[in-house]
N, C-alpha and C positions, 0 to 999 in steps of 0.2 A: 504494500500500500504506500502511496505517496505520503509525504510528510504532512503534518498537521498544518503547517504554514501554507503549503500549497492548496490544501483543502479550503482553508479560510479565504485565500485569494480567489479561488475558483467560485466559491459561493458569492463573494463580493462582486466579481466581474459579471457573472451570469445574471444575478438578480438586478444588478445595476443596469445591464443591457435591457432587461425586461422593462424596467421603469422607463428607460429612454425610448423603447419601442412604443410604449403607451403614450408618452409625450408627443412623439412623431405622429401617432395615429390621431391624437387630439388636434394637432395643428393642421393635419391634412384633411380632416373631415369637417369638424365643427369650428375649428379655430379657437376653441376655448375648452376648458375642462368640463367634462360631464359628470353626473353623479356616479355613473357606473365606472368611469375611468378613475375617479378619485377613490372610490371604494377598492378598486383593484390595486392601486398604488399603496393604499394603506395596508392591504393584505400582504403585499410584497415586503413592506417594511417590517411588519409584525413577524413574518416568517424569517426574515433576515436576523432580527433581534433574537428570536428563539433559537435559531441554528447556531448563532455565534455564542450564545450563552451556553448551549450544550457543548460546543467545541472548546470552550474555555474551562470546562470542569476538569479539575486536576486529580481528584481522588476517585478514580474508577477502578474497579477490579480487573476487568479485561479491556484494555485500551483498544485492541484490534477490533473486537466486536462492537465496542462503543462507537468508534469512528466509521465502521462499516454501516451501522445503523443511521448515523448522521448523514452519510452519503446517500443512502436509500431515501431518507426523508427529503433531502435536498433535491434529488433527481425527480422524485414524485411531485414535489411542489413546483419545480420549474416546468415540468410537463403540464401540470394543471394550470399554471399561469398562461402558458402559451395557448392552451385550449380556450381559456377565458378571453384572451386577446382576440382570437379568431372569431369569437362570438359577439364582440363589441359591434354595436350598430350606431 
C-alpha cells in the first residue's frame, strides 16, 4: 500500500477536483450556485473532513486494514459524487 501521505494527497486532489467540476458546471449552466450544487459541495467537504480525521488517527490496531478501509470509503464517495454531478440539472 502507498504511504499515508500519498493517500491524504490523493483524497485532497480528487475531492478538490470534484468541487471544481461542480463550480464549472454552475458557471456553464446557470451562472450562479444552485441549491443542489451547494448541497453537493457541502457533502464533499463533510466527506473530506471525515476521511482526513480517520486518516489522522494514530492509535489503531491494524494500520493496513484501517487504511484499506479509508481507501474503500474514499473511492465509494468519489464515485457517488461523480454520479450526483451527472444528475445535476
